[in-house]
VOPAGU-2260 file (C-alpha; in pm, 1 decimal, decimal comma):
REM VOPAGU-2260
SITE   aa  ch    i         X         Y         Z
SITE  MET   A    0    9002,1   13403,2   22318,9
SITE  THR   A    1    8826,3   13606,9   22586,7
SITE  GLN   A    2    8809,2   14004,3   22491,1
SITE  PRO   A    3    8975,4   14218,4   22747,6
SITE  SER   A    4    8776,9   14543,8   22877,4
SITE  PRO   A    5    8772,4   14839,7   22636,7
SITE  LEU   A    6    9040,9   15117,6   22632,7
SITE  THR   A    7    9098,1   15450,5   22490,0
SITE  PRO   A    8    9389,4   15543,4   22258,1
SITE  ALA   A    9    9517,6   15787,3   22534,4
SITE  PHE   A   10    9556,5   15484,2   22770,6
SITE  SER   A   11    9832,0   15357,8   22551,6
SITE  GLU   A   12   10033,6   15687,3   22483,6
SITE  VAL   A   13   10376,7   15654,8   22591,9
SITE  SER   A   14   10688,1   15881,0   22509,5
SITE  LEU   A   15   11022,7   15832,9   22535,2
SITE  ALA   A   16   11351,5   16037,7   22506,3
SITE  THR   A   17   11718,1   15994,3   22440,7
SITE  LEU   A   18   12019,1   16218,2   22361,1
SITE  MET   A   19   12165,0   16123,5   22004,8
SITE  HIS   A   20   12541,9   16015,9   22034,7
SITE  SER   A   21   12818,2   16002,5   21766,8
SITE  PRO   A   22   12804,6   15622,9   21729,1
SITE  GLN   A   23   12460,8   15663,9   21612,5
SITE  ALA   A   24   12547,7   15907,3   21316,7
SITE  ASN   A   25   12669,4   15854,0   20961,3
SITE  LEU   A   26   12978,9   16078,1   20851,1
SITE  LEU   A   27   12756,6   16375,5   20774,9
SITE  GLY   A   28   12693,2   16397,1   21168,6
SITE  ASN   A   29   12326,9   16294,6   21091,8
SITE  VAL   A   30   12178,0   16025,3   21295,7
SITE  HIS   A   31   12124,1   15690,5   21071,8
SITE  GLY   A   32   11748,0   15628,1   21001,6
SITE  GLY   A   33   11774,4   15262,2   21138,5
SITE  GLU   A   34   11852,5   15428,8   21483,0
SITE  ILE   A   35   11526,0   15656,1   21442,1
SITE  MET   A   36   11340,0   15330,4   21355,2
SITE  LYS   A   37   11467,6   15133,2   21643,5
SITE  LEU   A   38   11352,2   15397,9   21859,2
SITE  ALA   A   39   11034,8   15431,1   21701,3
SITE  ASP   A   40   10991,1   15059,7   21715,6
SITE  SER   A   41   11071,1   15038,0   22112,1
SITE  THR   A   42   10807,8   15334,2   22136,9
SITE  ALA   A   43   10544,9   15166,9   21968,9
SITE  GLY   A   44   10605,0   14837,9   22145,2
SITE  ALA   A   45   10555,8   15029,4   22478,9
SITE  ALA   A   46   10248,2   15177,6   22377,4
SITE  ALA   A   47   10128,4   14856,5   22229,1
SITE  ARG   A   48   10209,0   14635,1   22573,1
SITE  ARG   A   49   10044,1   14928,5   22780,6
SITE  HIS   A   50    9726,2   14864,4   22560,2
SITE  CYS   A   51    9723,6   14500,9   22534,3
SITE  GLY   A   52    9866,4   14448,7   22885,0
SITE  GLY   A   53   10133,5   14210,4   22836,9
SITE  PRO   A   54   10389,2   14112,2   22541,3
SITE  ALA   A   55   10339,7   14191,7   22187,7
SITE  VAL   A   56   10544,1   14157,0   21883,7
SITE  THR   A   57   10619,5   14375,0   21585,5
SITE  ALA   A   58   10445,8   14206,1   21287,3
SITE  ALA   A   59   10472,1   14506,7   21034,3
SITE  MET   A   60   10610,7   14862,8   20997,6
SITE  ASP   A   61   10356,1   15006,3   20775,3
SITE  GLU   A   62   10538,0   15330,0   20643,2
SITE  MET   A   63   10810,5   15563,3   20794,7
SITE  LEU   A   64   10848,0   15894,0   20656,6
SITE  PHE   A   65   11167,4   16102,3   20750,9
SITE  LEU   A   66   11085,0   16472,9   20721,3
SITE  GLU   A   67   11408,6   16626,3   20879,0
SITE  PRO   A   68   11758,7   16507,6   20966,7
SITE  VAL   A   69   11840,9   16449,8   21325,1
SITE  HIS   A   70   12175,9   16549,2   21444,6
SITE  VAL   A   71   12436,9   16420,7   21710,6
SITE  GLY   A   72   12346,5   16607,6   22013,8
SITE  ASP   A   73   11982,8   16645,7   21954,5
SITE  ILE   A   74   11724,9   16526,9   22205,1
SITE  VAL   A   75   11480,2   16299,7   22008,8
SITE  ARG   A   76   11151,0   16244,9   22178,5
SITE  THR   A   77   10921,1   15954,3   22051,5
SITE  THR   A   78   10553,9   15960,8   22122,0
SITE  GLY   A   79   10332,0   15638,5   22045,4
SITE  ARG   A   80    9984,9   15566,7   22085,7
SITE  VAL   A   81    9733,0   15266,3   21966,3
SITE  THR   A   82    9524,9   15404,3   21676,7
SITE  TRP   A   83    9337,2   15093,8   21578,6
SITE  SER   A   84    9295,5   14739,9   21721,0
SITE  GLY   A   85    9138,8   14396,6   21604,6
SITE  ARG   A   86    9121,5   14070,5   21752,0
SITE  SER   A   87    9511,4   14025,0   21836,1
SITE  SER   A   88    9651,4   14307,1   21648,4
SITE  MET   A   89    9717,8   14669,8   21680,8
SITE  GLU   A   90    9835,0   14967,2   21494,5
SITE  VAL   A   91   10053,7   15198,6   21674,8
SITE  ALA   A   92   10143,1   15527,8   21547,6
SITE  VAL   A   93   10488,7   15707,2   21662,0
SITE  ARG   A   94   10566,4   16055,4   21618,4
SITE  VAL   A   95   10951,2   16146,2   21636,1
SITE  GLU   A   96   11058,1   16508,7   21727,5
SITE  ALA   A   97   11407,0   16652,4   21762,5
SITE  GLU   A   98   11558,5   16936,7   21954,4
SITE  PRO   A   99   11899,4   17063,8   22002,9
SITE  TRP   A  100   12071,9   16971,0   22334,4
SITE  GLY   A  101   12098,3   17254,0   22570,0
SITE  ASP   A  102   11895,3   17517,0   22356,3
SITE  ALA   A  103   11540,3   17536,5   22529,3
SITE  SER   A  104   11444,9   17812,7   22283,0
SITE  HIS   A  105   11406,9   17584,9   21993,0
SITE  SER   A  106   11042,3   17431,6   21960,6
SITE  PRO   A  107   11078,2   17058,0   21886,3
SITE  LEU   A  108   11084,0   16981,2   21523,2
SITE  HIS   A  109   10892,6   16689,3   21394,0
SITE  VAL   A  110   11133,1   16503,8   21208,9
SITE  ALA   A  111   10943,9   16154,1   21141,6
SITE  SER   A  112   10652,9   15922,3   21163,0
SITE  ALA   A  113   10564,7   15587,9   21160,2
SITE  TYR   A  114   10295,8   15310,4   21184,3
SITE  PHE   A  115   10375,0   14978,6   21327,2
SITE  VAL   A  116   10137,1   14653,2   21345,2
SITE  PHE   A  117   10192,6   14460,5   21688,1
SITE  VAL   A  118   10046,1   14138,6   21745,5
SITE  ALA   A  119    9970,0   14060,1   22121,5
SITE  ILE   A  120   10105,2   13725,8   22228,9
SITE  ASP   A  121   10058,6   13470,8   22509,3
SITE  GLU   A  122   10328,4   13259,1   22708,2
SITE  GLU   A  123   10336,0   13020,7   22406,6
SITE  GLY   A  124   10408,6   13275,5   22142,5
SITE  HIS   A  125   10045,9   13250,0   22013,4
SITE  ALA   A  126    9826,7   13553,7   21911,7
SITE  ARG   A  127    9589,5   13672,8   22204,0
SITE  ALA   A  128    9292,1   13899,6   22216,9
SITE  VAL   A  129    9362,1   14273,8   22264,4
SITE  PRO   A  130    9131,3   14514,9   22408,2
SITE  GLU   A  131    8878,8   14694,2   22205,8
SITE  LEU   A  132    8985,9   15069,8   22105,4
SITE  VAL   A  133    8707,7   15312,4   22218,5
SITE  CYS   A  134    8760,1   15642,8   22035,4
SITE  GLU   A  135    8688,3   15962,0   22245,0
SITE  THR   A  136    8772,1   16236,1   22024,8
SITE  PRO   A  137    8696,1   16333,1   21664,1
SITE  LEU   A  138    9081,3   16308,7   21608,9
SITE  ASP   A  139    9080,1   15947,9   21768,6
SITE  GLU   A  140    8815,9   15841,7   21515,1
SITE  GLN   A  141    8998,2   15988,2   21231,4
SITE  ARG   A  142    9320,8   15822,5   21317,8
SITE  TRP   A  143    9091,0   15496,3   21299,9
SITE  ARG   A  144    8959,6   15532,8   21014,1
SITE  GLU   A  145    9323,8   15607,6   20827,4
SITE  ALA   A  146    9445,2   15284,3   21012,8
SITE  GLU   A  147    9155,3   15098,5   20851,2
SITE  ILE   A  148    9263,2   15235,5   20493,4
SITE  ARG   A  149    9635,2   15137,0   20578,1
SITE  ARG   A  150    9517,7   14779,5   20685,1
SITE  ALA   A  151    9296,4   14713,4   20364,0
SITE  HIS   A  152    9613,0   14822,9   20160,3
SITE  ARG   A  153    9825,9   14584,8   20354,4
SITE  LEU   A  154    9571,7   14308,1   20330,5
SITE  SER   A  155    9513,1   14390,4   19946,2
SITE  ARG   A  156    9912,1   14385,9   19872,9
SITE  LYS   A  157    9942,6   14064,1   20050,3
SITE  GLU   A  158    9669,6   13895,6   19850,7
SITE  GLU   A  159    9811,9   14061,0   19534,0
SITE  ILE   A  160   10142,0   13922,5   19597,6
SITE  ALA   A  161   10021,3   13550,3   19689,5
SITE  ARG   A  162    9814,1   13567,8   19360,0
SITE  HIS   A  163   10107,1   13654,2   19142,0
SITE  ARG   A  164   10338,2   13388,9   19334,6
SITE  ALA   A  165   10063,0   13121,5   19244,1
SITE  LEU   A  166   10108,7   13174,5   18878,9
């Protein structure tokens, strides 16, 4: 695989916004967590595609933390950016914020965060090279190091499970 030109995390950043409707909610009027996960995955996919310049597929969702409920009528904004890249995979961090529709006086509320792993694919569906991620700021470097910790935990967990299945 030939290596594409390096890119910064800022290059991959995307933000999407949507208004939450009643079909997306449970009986309490809270938006289903799965709806928030779907929005986060779509945002992560857009950031991954921007970084790798083509198709990429979700390989894993490392974790998602729900911090506050999202209600029908809230405007939900998701922001994602690549925080780590390898040969063909990349981690994308997504932040989810909500604000009441029609009330600009409220600051957006951080309602969830998630980490996704995407793999860039070619026309045949095989993994392909992704650009190196070049950290520009101390925060970019911190996010890179934390992504490496999450990756090490994923790989360790995978090896441990394989070892126990072999018993």
